C-alpha positions in Angstrom: 42.3 5.1 -25.1 41.8 4.7 -21.2 39.0 7.2 -20.7 36.6 4.5 -22.9 37.2 1.4 -21.3 35.8 3.2 -18.0 32.7 5.3 -19.7 30.3 5.9 -17.6 27.1 2.7 -17.1 24.0 4.8 -17.4 20.6 2.9 -17.1 17.8 2.8 -19.2 15.0 3.7 -16.8 12.1 4.8 -19.3 12.6 0.4 -20.5 12.3 -0.9 -17.0 9.8 1.3 -15.9 7.7 0.4 -19.9 8.8 -3.3 -18.6 7.3 -3.3 -15.3 4.3 -1.1 -16.4 3.4 -3.5 -18.9 3.4 -6.2 -16.3 1.1 -4.3 -14.3 -1.4 -4.2 -16.6 -0.8 -8.3 -17.2 -1.9 -8.7 -13.8 -4.7 -6.6 -14.1 -6.2 -8.4 -17.3 -6.2 -11.5 -14.8 -7.4 -10.6 -12.0 -4.6 -9.3 -9.3 -5.2 -6.5 -7.0 -2.7 -7.2 -4.9 1.0 -7.9 -5.9 3.9 -8.3 -4.4 7.7 -7.5 -5.8 8.2 -11.2 -6.1 5.9 -11.4 -8.7 6.8 -8.6 -10.6 10.4 -10.0 -10.3 8.8 -13.8 -11.7 7.5 -11.6 -15.0 10.4 -9.8 -15.4 13.8 -11.0 -14.4 14.9 -7.8 -13.1 16.9 -7.4 -9.8 14.6 -6.8 -7.0 16.5 -4.2 -6.0 16.4 -2.5 -9.1 12.7 -2.9 -8.9 12.4 -1.2 -6.1 14.7 1.7 -7.2 12.1 2.4 -10.4 8.9 2.3 -7.6 10.9 4.6 -5.6 11.4 6.8 -8.6 7.7 7.0 -8.9 7.5 7.3 -12.8 5.3 4.9 -12.8 2.3 3.5 -14.4 0.2 2.1 -12.1 -3.4 0.8 -13.3 -6.3 1.9 -10.5 -7.2 -1.7 -10.4 -4.4 -2.4 -8.4 -4.6 -2.0 -4.8 -1.2 -2.8 -3.0 1.9 -3.9 -4.3 4.1 -5.5 -1.5 7.4 -6.5 -0.8 6.9 -9.2 2.1 5.2 -7.1 5.5 6.0 -4.1 4.1 3.6 -1.6 1.7 5.5 -0.9 -1.6 3.1 1.0 -3.2 -1.3 1.4 -1.6 -4.2 2.4 -3.9 -5.1 4.2 -0.7 -1.9 6.1 -0.2 -1.8 7.5 -4.0 -5.3 8.3 -5.1 
């Protein structure tokens, strides 16, 4: 019984990656080339640390029209570094 109480929590990474990828596609449709983590946070309501973790995992589908993704002054992703 005690084991069931403390069942391991597992994140569904694919779900979050898909949500962020869809938001990035929406930004492209609106003409965005440079995006901030705050804008992604605003659109998804996902915690900032989770968004950053998803970018670190490297499994996102980032549209080719996006040139740069930043967190304040830090570049998180750039098309120059990922071609």
